[in-house]
C-alpha positions as CSV (number, residue, x, y, z in Angstrom):
1,M,-0.1,4.8,11.1
2,E,-1.1,1.2,10.7
3,L,-0.9,-1.2,7.7
4,V,-3.5,-4.0,7.4
5,F,-2.8,-6.6,4.7
6,L,-6.2,-7.7,3.3
7,G,-4.9,-10.0,0.5
8,T,-1.4,-11.2,0.0
9,G,-1.6,-13.8,-2.8
10,S,-0.5,-13.5,-6.4
11,N,-2.6,-14.4,-9.5
12,N,-5.9,-15.3,-8.0
13,P,-7.7,-15.5,-4.6
14,S,-7.8,-18.9,-2.9
15,P,-9.7,-20.3,0.1
16,H,-6.6,-19.5,2.2
17,R,-5.2,-16.3,0.7
18,G,-6.9,-13.3,-0.8
19,A,-5.8,-11.3,-3.9
20,S,-3.7,-8.2,-3.5
21,S,-5.0,-5.5,-1.3
22,L,-3.5,-3.4,1.6
23,A,-5.1,-0.8,3.8
24,L,-3.4,2.1,5.5
25,R,-4.9,3.9,8.5
26,V,-3.8,7.5,8.0
27,S,-2.3,9.0,11.2
28,G,-4.2,11.9,12.8
29,T,-7.4,11.1,10.8
30,S,-10.1,8.5,10.6
31,N,-9.4,8.0,6.9
32,I,-8.2,4.9,5.2
33,Y,-6.1,4.6,2.0
34,L,-6.5,1.4,0.1
35,F,-3.7,0.1,-2.1
36,D,-4.8,-2.3,-4.9
37,C,-8.2,-4.1,-4.9
38,G,-8.0,-7.6,-6.1
39,E,-11.0,-9.9,-6.5
40,G,-12.8,-10.5,-3.2
41,T,-11.3,-7.5,-1.4
42,Q,-14.6,-6.4,0.0
43,I,-15.0,-9.8,1.6
44,Q,-11.6,-9.4,3.2
45,I,-12.6,-6.0,4.5
46,Q,-15.7,-7.5,6.1
47,R,-13.5,-10.0,7.8
48,S,-11.2,-7.3,9.2
49,A,-11.5,-4.4,11.5
50,I,-11.5,-2.0,8.6
51,R,-14.6,0.1,7.9
52,A,-15.1,0.4,4.2
53,S,-16.9,3.7,4.5
54,R,-13.7,5.2,5.9
55,I,-11.9,4.6,2.6
56,T,-11.3,8.0,1.0
57,K,-8.6,7.2,-1.6
58,I,-7.6,4.1,-3.5
59,F,-4.2,3.7,-5.2
60,I,-3.7,1.1,-7.9
61,T,-0.2,-0.1,-8.6
62,H,-1.0,-1.6,-12.1
63,L,-3.9,-2.8,-14.1
64,H,-3.4,-6.6,-13.9
65,G,-6.6,-8.3,-12.9
66,D,-5.5,-9.6,-9.6
67,H,-5.0,-6.0,-8.5
68,I,-8.2,-4.4,-9.9
69,F,-10.9,-7.0,-10.3
70,G,-12.3,-6.2,-6.9
71,L,-12.8,-2.5,-7.6
72,P,-16.3,-2.5,-9.4
73,G,-17.9,-4.6,-6.7
74,L,-16.3,-2.6,-3.9
75,L,-17.5,0.7,-5.4
76,C,-21.0,-0.6,-5.8
77,T,-21.0,-1.7,-2.1
78,L,-19.7,1.6,-1.0
79,S,-22.5,3.3,-3.0
80,S,-25.0,1.8,-0.5
81,S,-23.3,3.5,2.4
82,P,-25.1,6.8,3.4
83,S,-21.9,8.2,4.8
84,M,-20.0,7.8,1.5
85,S,-19.7,11.2,-0.2
86,S,-16.6,11.1,-2.4
87,L,-13.7,8.9,-3.4
88,I,-10.5,9.5,-5.4
89,L,-8.8,6.7,-7.4
90,Y,-5.2,7.0,-8.4
91,G,-3.6,4.7,-10.8
92,P,-2.2,4.0,-14.3
93,L,-3.6,5.5,-17.5
94,G,-6.7,3.5,-18.4
95,L,-8.0,3.0,-14.8
96,R,-11.0,5.4,-15.4
97,E,-12.0,3.7,-18.6
98,F,-11.9,0.2,-16.9
99,I,-14.2,1.4,-14.1
100,E,-16.6,3.5,-16.2
101,T,-16.9,0.8,-18.8
102,T,-17.6,-1.9,-16.2
103,L,-20.2,0.2,-14.4
104,R,-21.9,1.2,-17.7
105,L,-22.1,-2.4,-19.0
106,S,-23.5,-3.7,-15.7
107,C,-26.0,-0.8,-15.4
108,S,-24.4,0.2,-12.1
109,H,-24.6,3.7,-10.7
110,L,-22.6,5.2,-7.9
111,S,-24.3,7.4,-5.3
112,F,-21.1,9.3,-4.5
113,N,-18.7,11.5,-6.4
114,C,-15.9,9.4,-7.8
115,E,-12.8,11.1,-9.3
116,F,-9.8,9.7,-11.0
117,V,-6.2,10.8,-11.1
118,E,-4.2,8.9,-13.8
119,I,-0.5,8.6,-14.1
120,I,0.8,9.2,-17.6
121,P,3.5,6.6,-18.6
122,N,7.0,7.7,-19.2
123,S,9.8,6.1,-21.4
124,Y,10.7,3.7,-18.6
125,D,7.2,2.2,-18.8
126,G,7.5,1.2,-22.4
127,I,4.0,2.1,-23.6
128,D,3.0,2.8,-27.2
129,E,2.9,6.6,-27.7
130,T,-0.2,6.3,-29.9
131,F,-2.1,4.6,-27.1
132,I,-1.0,7.3,-24.7
133,K,-2.1,10.1,-27.0
134,T,-5.5,8.6,-27.7
135,T,-6.2,7.9,-24.1
136,I,-5.1,11.4,-23.0
137,E,-7.5,12.9,-25.5
138,K,-10.3,11.0,-24.0
139,Q,-9.4,12.1,-20.5
140,E,-9.2,15.8,-21.4
141,K,-12.9,15.6,-22.2
142,N,-13.8,14.1,-18.8
143,E,-14.3,16.5,-16.0
144,R,-13.9,13.8,-13.3
145,C,-10.4,12.8,-14.4
146,R,-7.1,14.6,-14.3
147,I,-3.8,13.4,-15.4
148,V,-0.3,13.6,-13.8
149,N,2.9,13.8,-15.7
150,I,6.3,12.8,-14.3
151,H,8.0,15.5,-12.3
152,E,11.6,16.6,-13.0
153,D,12.7,14.7,-9.9
154,G,11.6,11.4,-11.5
155,S,8.4,10.9,-9.5
156,Y,4.7,11.7,-9.9
157,H,3.4,14.1,-7.3
158,L,-0.1,12.8,-6.4
159,I,-1.0,14.4,-3.0
160,S,0.6,17.4,-1.3
161,N,0.1,18.1,2.4
162,E,-3.3,16.4,2.7
163,D,-4.4,14.2,5.5
164,N,-1.1,15.0,7.3
165,C,0.9,13.5,4.4
166,S,2.1,13.7,0.8
167,V,2.0,10.8,-1.7
168,Y,4.3,10.2,-4.7
169,A,4.4,7.5,-7.3
170,V,7.5,6.1,-9.0
171,S,7.8,3.7,-12.0
172,I,9.0,0.2,-11.2
173,K,9.7,-2.7,-13.5
174,H,7.0,-5.2,-14.3
175,R,5.2,-6.4,-17.5
176,V,2.9,-3.4,-17.7
177,P,3.2,0.1,-16.4
178,T,3.5,-0.3,-12.6
179,Y,4.2,2.1,-9.8
180,G,5.4,2.1,-6.2
181,F,3.9,4.6,-3.8
182,I,5.8,6.7,-1.3
183,I,3.8,8.1,1.6
184,V,5.6,10.8,3.6
185,E,4.0,12.0,6.8
186,N,4.2,15.7,7.7
187,D,6.8,16.7,10.3
188,L,5.7,15.7,13.8
189,P,5.6,18.0,16.8
190,G,8.6,17.8,19.1
191,K,8.3,15.9,22.4
192,F,6.5,17.6,25.2
193,D,8.7,18.0,28.3
194,I,6.2,17.5,31.1
195,K,8.9,17.1,33.7
196,K,10.2,20.6,32.9
197,L,6.7,21.9,33.3
198,Q,6.3,20.4,36.7
199,E,9.7,21.7,37.8
200,S,8.4,25.2,37.0
201,G,5.6,24.6,39.5
202,I,2.9,24.2,36.9
203,K,0.4,21.4,37.1
204,P,-0.4,19.7,33.7
205,G,-3.8,20.5,32.3
206,P,-5.8,20.8,29.1
207,F,-3.6,23.6,28.0
208,C,-0.8,21.1,27.4
209,S,-2.3,20.0,24.1
210,R,-2.2,23.6,22.9
211,L,1.5,23.9,23.8
212,K,2.2,20.7,21.9
213,L,0.7,22.2,18.9
214,G,3.0,25.2,19.1
215,E,0.6,27.7,20.7
216,T,1.6,30.2,23.3
217,V,-0.6,29.8,26.4
218,T,-1.7,32.3,29.0
219,L,-2.5,30.7,32.4
220,D,-5.2,32.0,34.8
221,D,-2.6,33.6,37.0
222,G,-1.3,35.6,34.1
223,R,1.9,33.6,33.4
224,I,2.7,33.1,29.7
225,L,4.0,29.8,28.5
226,S,6.0,29.6,25.3
227,P,6.0,26.2,23.4
228,T,9.7,26.7,22.7
229,D,10.3,26.3,26.5
230,Y,8.5,23.0,26.9
231,V,8.4,21.4,23.4
232,G,11.5,20.0,21.6
233,P,12.2,20.5,17.9
234,S,9.9,18.9,15.4
235,R,10.6,15.4,14.2
236,P,10.6,14.1,10.6
237,G,7.4,12.3,9.8
238,R,7.3,8.6,8.9
239,R,8.0,7.4,5.4
240,L,6.3,4.3,3.9
241,V,7.1,2.6,0.6
242,I,4.5,0.4,-0.9
243,L,5.5,-1.4,-4.1
244,G,3.4,-3.1,-6.8
245,D,4.6,-6.2,-8.6
246,C,8.2,-5.8,-9.8
247,S,11.4,-7.4,-10.7
248,D,13.3,-4.2,-10.3
249,A,12.3,-1.2,-8.1
250,S,15.6,0.6,-8.0
251,N,13.9,3.8,-9.2
252,V,12.4,4.3,-5.7
253,I,15.8,4.3,-4.0
254,P,16.3,8.1,-4.0
255,F,12.8,8.6,-2.5
256,A,13.0,5.7,0.0
257,Q,16.1,6.4,2.0
258,Q,15.8,5.3,5.7
259,C,12.1,4.6,5.1
260,D,10.3,3.3,8.2
261,V,8.8,0.4,6.3
262,L,9.3,-1.1,2.8
263,V,6.4,-3.3,1.5
264,H,7.9,-5.5,-1.3
265,E,6.4,-8.3,-3.3
266,C,8.0,-11.8,-2.9
267,T,6.2,-14.1,-5.4
268,H,8.7,-16.9,-5.5
269,D,11.7,-18.3,-3.5
270,D,15.2,-17.8,-4.6
271,S,15.4,-21.2,-6.3
272,L,13.0,-19.8,-8.9
273,H,14.9,-16.5,-9.4
274,E,15.1,-16.7,-13.2
275,K,11.4,-17.6,-13.5
276,A,10.4,-14.7,-11.2
277,I,12.4,-12.2,-13.3
278,D,10.9,-13.5,-16.6
279,F,7.4,-12.7,-15.3
280,G,8.4,-9.4,-13.7
281,H,8.4,-10.7,-10.1
282,S,10.7,-10.8,-7.1
283,T,12.3,-13.3,-4.6
284,P,13.6,-12.7,-1.1
285,S,17.1,-11.8,-2.4
286,I,15.7,-9.1,-4.7
287,A,13.6,-7.7,-1.9
288,T,16.3,-7.7,0.7
289,L,18.8,-6.1,-1.7
290,L,16.4,-3.1,-2.2
291,A,15.9,-2.9,1.6
292,E,19.6,-2.6,2.1
293,R,20.0,0.0,-0.7
294,C,17.2,2.0,0.8
295,D,18.5,1.6,4.4
296,A,14.9,0.6,5.3
297,K,14.1,0.2,8.9
298,C,11.7,-2.7,8.3
299,L,10.9,-5.0,5.4
300,L,7.4,-6.5,4.9
301,L,7.1,-9.3,2.3
302,N,3.8,-10.0,0.5
303,H,2.2,-11.1,-2.8
304,F,3.1,-14.8,-2.5
305,S,2.5,-17.5,-5.1
306,Q,-0.4,-19.7,-3.9
307,R,2.1,-22.6,-3.6
308,Y,3.5,-21.1,-0.4
309,K,1.1,-21.7,2.3
310,S,0.8,-20.2,5.8
311,K,1.3,-22.4,8.8
312,T,-2.4,-22.1,9.6
313,T,-3.2,-23.4,6.2
314,I,-1.1,-26.4,6.6
315,E,-2.8,-27.2,9.9
316,S,-6.2,-26.8,8.4
317,N,-5.4,-29.0,5.4
318,T,-4.9,-32.0,7.7
319,I,-8.6,-32.2,8.2
320,E,-9.6,-31.5,4.6
321,N,-10.5,-34.1,2.0
322,K,-7.4,-35.7,0.4
323,E,-8.8,-34.9,-3.0
324,N,-8.6,-31.2,-2.3
325,L,-5.0,-31.5,-1.2
326,N,-3.9,-32.8,-4.6
327,K,-5.4,-29.9,-6.7
328,K,-3.1,-27.9,-8.9
329,H,-2.8,-24.2,-8.6
330,K,-1.4,-21.6,-11.1
331,R,2.0,-20.4,-10.1
332,E,2.1,-17.1,-12.0
333,D,-0.5,-14.3,-12.4
334,D,-2.3,-13.1,-15.5
335,N,-1.1,-14.8,-18.7
336,D,1.2,-17.5,-17.3
337,D,-0.4,-20.8,-18.2
338,E,2.0,-23.1,-16.5
339,E,0.8,-24.9,-13.4
340,D,2.6,-26.5,-10.5
341,E,1.7,-29.4,-8.2
342,D,0.4,-27.9,-5.0
343,D,3.3,-28.4,-2.6
344,D,1.5,-28.7,0.7
345,D,4.6,-28.8,2.8
346,V,6.0,-25.6,1.4
347,T,5.2,-22.5,3.5
348,V,6.1,-18.9,3.5
349,D,8.7,-19.8,6.2
350,L,11.0,-20.7,3.3
351,L,10.7,-17.1,2.0
352,L,11.3,-15.7,5.4
353,E,14.3,-17.9,6.0
354,Q,15.9,-16.9,2.7
355,A,15.3,-13.2,3.4
356,K,16.8,-13.4,6.9
357,Q,19.9,-15.0,5.4
358,R,20.5,-11.9,3.4
359,T,19.7,-9.1,5.8
360,S,19.9,-8.3,9.5
361,R,17.1,-5.8,9.2
362,P,13.7,-6.7,10.7
363,V,11.7,-8.6,8.1
364,F,8.2,-10.1,8.4
365,I,5.9,-12.2,6.3
366,A,2.6,-10.3,5.8
367,D,0.0,-13.0,5.5
368,D,-3.7,-12.0,5.2
369,F,-4.8,-9.8,8.0
370,F,-1.3,-9.2,9.2
371,T,-1.2,-5.8,10.9
372,Y,1.9,-3.6,11.3
373,T,1.9,-0.4,13.3
374,I,4.6,2.0,12.2
375,P,6.3,3.3,15.4
376,L,6.7,7.0,16.0
377,P,10.2,8.4,15.6
378,K,12.0,8.7,18.9
């Protein structure tokens, strides 16, 4: 399993950082799951090693523009791929209406089957019940859309035992209904003891892969090999937690214990803690606290305000026109109209330093195209 961060900026794409989008290479398959699709995502995909035609599922954390404005364009591009046959989009109530309205008004038609799975808000999401009822009535008349209600355990069950994994959604705190996604890999086969096989006087061969899969094997000389003799007990699959924008994601804690990786937004540094909370965002201290409470094995920070540059951006700025260096950039996403002076000497290193002061766990800054391979359990 491998995570590829395609866009890690908040609010809007910039010349140096794309809008939110994250790709997951699904273990044991050639499929790719995409999480969020901000403006320009298809350009970021073209700049990466990701093959767009391998995307089979897209998960949307919430309906703010910097997380969905890239969807119509990407869908139209995918429509030109002859290998594209179907796609399923998962996200908040209203996702289908946004896509179908955009495609209809732009006279765009998809060549592949596109289905929608929409998450019905719960009391935690704070949505007007009239809106929910009206939208659900529309969905019930649409054969390409199904709805998912909250399960008694407090999560939404989206995928069960498909592509070697299951996927759940959990409500988290932002300014609109927003969800974190928990991806749980199926149990993995136990370790194959090749040394024990050799000690039995048997040379390894193609049959070993069948033993690893739990099959009993009969050799040419008549000997019968049982997988229980050469393969250890199964191991729990890996667990990933990918959060949308949030100021409080404590709802995921019961589902995220000892997760292999926690992807958490980090829009601002800790000196702007109150401002971050006001706009439904997080800082290093908020992210590390959740990592500690989940006992996460690794913390990956993303979704940075455009004021925090990467080191490579600082280096490239030295050869750019001075006028471009003094431009103002919006600090917050969506409806925040306040602007800040572009602080060219402020980098994401500040966020990383603050995070490391609050946790001893491995923590990384996920800049655009940062790739993280989730290790197999030992």
